[in-house]
N, C-alpha and C positions, 0 to 999 in steps of 0.2 A: 531829795536834792533837787530831782524835777521840777517839781511843785512851789520851789522856795525860788529858784530860777526864773520860772515863770511870771510870780509874782514880781520879780525885781523889775523884768523885762517889760512887765505892765506899765509901771512907773518910768521905766527908763527911754521909751520910745518915746514920751513926751518931752523928755528935757531935749535941749538945744544939742547936745551931742549927739543925741541918735535918731531925733525927729526926723530931719531929711532922709537917711538911709531906710526909715521905717515907713515911710511914705511910698518912695521909689519903689522897694519890695513888696508892699500891701498892694499897690497899684499891678505890679507885676504877676505875682505871684499870691496873692490871696493874705488876708490879715493873719490869719491863723500861722501862717507860714512864716510869714513877717516877725510876726512875734519871736517864733523860737530860734531866726536868725539874729536875734536882739538879743536873745538869752544866751545864745552861744556866743557871742560877742562881749557879752559880760563875762561868760565864764574864762574866753581866753585871756580877759583884760585881770581877772583875780589871778590867774595862772602867774603873769608875769609879774605882778607885784609881789607874790608869793614867792617867786622866784629868785628877785631881786632881795628880799627879806633876808632870805635862806643864803645866799652871798656875803652878806654882810657883816662885818664883823660881829661878836658876839655882844660885847659892849653895847653894840647901835641897836642893834636889834629887840634888846629888850621891852624897848619900849612899844613896841607891835607896828610902829608906821612904816611906812615906806621910805627909804633914802630917797631924797631929790634930787637929782644932777642938772647942775646949773651948764 
């Protein structure tokens, strides 16, 4: 699991959503620690998405997509 998160973080740290955070952390703490921090943030977001799917009614959760709240 750790390896998969590290690979995902390598890509995510270049996206606009995480790039600023990564740059700040890399400057203060170093690139390796910043990559691990991005991996943890990805894991937390994944957890919350799965939690929302679990809370969805069974007929809506069959598609495997997170519910979008407007």
